[in-house]
PLY file of the C-alpha trace (Angstrom):
ply
format ascii 1.0
element vertex 177
property float x
property float y
property float z
element edge 176
property int vertex1
property int vertex2
end_header
19.00 -0.39 -14.28
22.26 0.17 -12.43
23.83 -2.61 -10.37
26.86 -1.81 -8.25
28.88 -4.70 -6.75
31.23 -4.00 -3.85
33.70 -6.45 -2.30
34.65 -6.20 1.38
37.57 -8.26 2.68
37.39 -10.26 -0.54
39.53 -10.03 -3.63
37.45 -8.53 -6.46
36.39 -11.48 -8.56
34.91 -10.87 -12.03
33.11 -14.22 -11.90
31.29 -13.27 -8.68
30.55 -9.80 -10.03
29.07 -11.22 -13.24
27.06 -13.82 -11.33
25.54 -11.20 -9.01
24.71 -8.88 -11.91
23.17 -11.74 -13.90
20.97 -12.83 -10.98
19.77 -9.30 -10.19
19.11 -8.56 -13.86
16.43 -11.25 -13.81
14.51 -9.15 -11.26
13.81 -6.69 -14.07
10.88 -8.90 -15.13
9.40 -8.83 -11.62
9.84 -5.12 -10.91
8.69 -3.82 -14.35
10.56 -0.54 -13.93
14.13 0.71 -13.74
15.88 0.13 -10.46
19.22 0.68 -8.77
20.83 -2.14 -6.80
23.83 -2.16 -4.55
25.38 -5.54 -3.77
27.95 -5.96 -1.00
29.84 -9.24 -0.87
32.00 -9.88 2.20
33.72 -12.66 4.10
34.08 -12.67 7.89
35.99 -15.72 9.09
33.89 -18.62 7.79
30.74 -16.55 7.02
30.13 -15.51 3.42
27.68 -12.61 3.41
25.69 -11.17 0.50
23.76 -7.95 1.08
21.45 -6.25 -1.45
19.89 -2.81 -1.28
17.43 -2.31 -4.15
15.63 0.96 -4.82
13.04 1.73 -7.46
10.22 4.23 -7.78
8.17 3.86 -4.60
10.01 0.81 -3.25
13.13 0.15 -1.24
14.20 -3.39 -0.33
17.10 -4.58 1.79
18.09 -8.22 2.26
21.04 -10.01 3.84
21.99 -13.67 3.62
24.98 -15.59 4.89
26.17 -19.09 4.03
29.46 -20.90 3.62
29.67 -20.01 -0.11
29.27 -16.62 -1.80
27.46 -18.06 -4.83
24.76 -19.66 -2.68
24.53 -16.48 -0.57
23.85 -14.50 -3.76
21.16 -16.99 -4.81
19.45 -16.81 -1.42
19.56 -13.03 -1.16
18.15 -12.58 -4.68
15.31 -14.99 -3.82
14.61 -12.98 -0.67
14.54 -9.69 -2.60
12.21 -11.21 -5.21
9.78 -12.35 -2.49
9.78 -8.88 -0.91
9.12 -7.18 -4.26
6.26 -9.58 -5.07
4.75 -9.02 -1.62
4.96 -5.26 -2.12
3.23 -5.54 -5.52
0.40 -7.62 -4.02
-0.13 -5.06 -1.26
-0.24 -2.29 -3.84
-2.87 -4.20 -5.85
-5.02 -4.78 -2.76
-4.92 -1.12 -1.75
-5.71 0.15 -5.23
-9.28 -1.23 -4.95
-10.31 1.46 -2.44
-12.62 4.15 -3.73
-14.38 2.01 -6.32
-17.75 3.59 -5.46
-18.44 7.01 -6.91
-19.37 9.83 -4.58
-22.92 10.17 -5.87
-23.66 6.61 -4.67
-23.20 7.57 -1.01
-26.94 7.58 -0.44
-27.17 3.98 -1.59
-24.83 2.91 1.19
-27.39 3.95 3.80
-29.49 1.00 2.68
-27.55 -2.21 3.31
-28.11 -4.66 0.53
-27.17 -8.32 0.29
-24.81 -8.46 -2.68
-23.73 -12.10 -2.75
-27.00 -13.74 -1.72
-25.22 -15.79 0.94
-25.63 -13.24 3.73
-22.30 -11.46 3.18
-22.42 -7.67 3.00
-20.11 -5.72 0.74
-18.42 -2.91 2.63
-16.67 -0.15 0.70
-14.46 2.50 2.28
-15.23 5.78 0.56
-12.76 8.24 2.04
-11.35 9.42 5.32
-12.56 12.84 6.28
-12.48 14.98 9.36
-16.03 16.23 10.02
-16.22 19.99 10.48
-17.88 21.49 13.55
-21.19 23.15 12.63
-24.69 23.66 13.94
-27.60 21.48 12.83
-28.99 24.30 10.64
-25.60 24.72 8.95
-25.39 20.97 8.37
-28.82 20.92 6.71
-27.83 23.84 4.48
-24.57 22.12 3.61
-26.49 18.94 2.77
-28.81 20.89 0.45
-25.96 22.63 -1.39
-23.66 19.61 -1.67
-26.21 17.39 -3.39
-25.19 14.43 -1.24
-27.64 12.25 0.63
-25.65 11.80 3.88
-23.49 14.20 5.89
-21.48 13.42 9.02
-20.62 16.49 11.10
-19.41 17.49 14.55
-22.24 19.20 16.38
-20.92 22.58 17.55
-23.32 22.77 20.48
-22.89 19.25 21.93
-19.38 18.44 20.63
-20.63 15.01 19.42
-20.79 13.47 15.97
-24.17 13.69 14.28
-25.59 12.72 10.90
-28.11 14.45 8.68
-29.49 12.55 5.71
-31.98 13.05 2.94
-34.89 10.62 3.27
-36.72 9.05 0.34
-39.80 11.23 0.87
-37.71 14.42 0.60
-37.50 15.24 4.28
-34.21 15.56 6.17
-33.38 13.07 8.90
-31.20 13.82 11.92
-29.28 11.17 13.89
-27.51 11.85 17.15
-25.93 9.34 19.55
0 1
1 2
2 3
3 4
4 5
5 6
6 7
7 8
8 9
9 10
10 11
11 12
12 13
13 14
14 15
15 16
16 17
17 18
18 19
19 20
20 21
21 22
22 23
23 24
24 25
25 26
26 27
27 28
28 29
29 30
30 31
31 32
32 33
33 34
34 35
35 36
36 37
37 38
38 39
39 40
40 41
41 42
42 43
43 44
44 45
45 46
46 47
47 48
48 49
49 50
50 51
51 52
52 53
53 54
54 55
55 56
56 57
57 58
58 59
59 60
60 61
61 62
62 63
63 64
64 65
65 66
66 67
67 68
68 69
69 70
70 71
71 72
72 73
73 74
74 75
75 76
76 77
77 78
78 79
79 80
80 81
81 82
82 83
83 84
84 85
85 86
86 87
87 88
88 89
89 90
90 91
91 92
92 93
93 94
94 95
95 96
96 97
97 98
98 99
99 100
100 101
101 102
102 103
103 104
104 105
105 106
106 107
107 108
108 109
109 110
110 111
111 112
112 113
113 114
114 115
115 116
116 117
117 118
118 119
119 120
120 121
121 122
122 123
123 124
124 125
125 126
126 127
127 128
128 129
129 130
130 131
131 132
132 133
133 134
134 135
135 136
136 137
137 138
138 139
139 140
140 141
141 142
142 143
143 144
144 145
145 146
146 147
147 148
148 149
149 150
150 151
151 152
152 153
153 154
154 155
155 156
156 157
157 158
158 159
159 160
160 161
161 162
162 163
163 164
164 165
165 166
166 167
167 168
168 169
169 170
170 171
171 172
172 173
173 174
174 175
175 176
């Protein structure tokens, strides 16, 4: 953790420097990894401005606050940075739930099942793929070799998206729009 404090149009004050470092050091508990922070403290006429640029692995946060006192500006800017870091962590947690279904369960998704009992349907995003252009015969062969139950492909002849799927009785189904 490296915290750099810069003074602009202000006499360097060890009390302000220590206060800013102390406040930003408390963010170590929130971030849970090493980070670098750059603090710029400046005064323009009656405005006292505190600016923080914080960088860590995978995150970059910038916040600016101005008040009539540098100590309160530091407090406000650190609170703002903490909110941004927490928001980023929540987004990361939400997005880490994608892909919870294994690839061999793709066939089960063709049958929509009521998971909660209240009429809500659980929808799971498997992956984003760009379907390859192929003929229907090639798609059926690809379905046989891949071991999957459903295959989305771009029909080479009609230039439209089609689906081939393995039915429960062993036959192969073909869906076209």
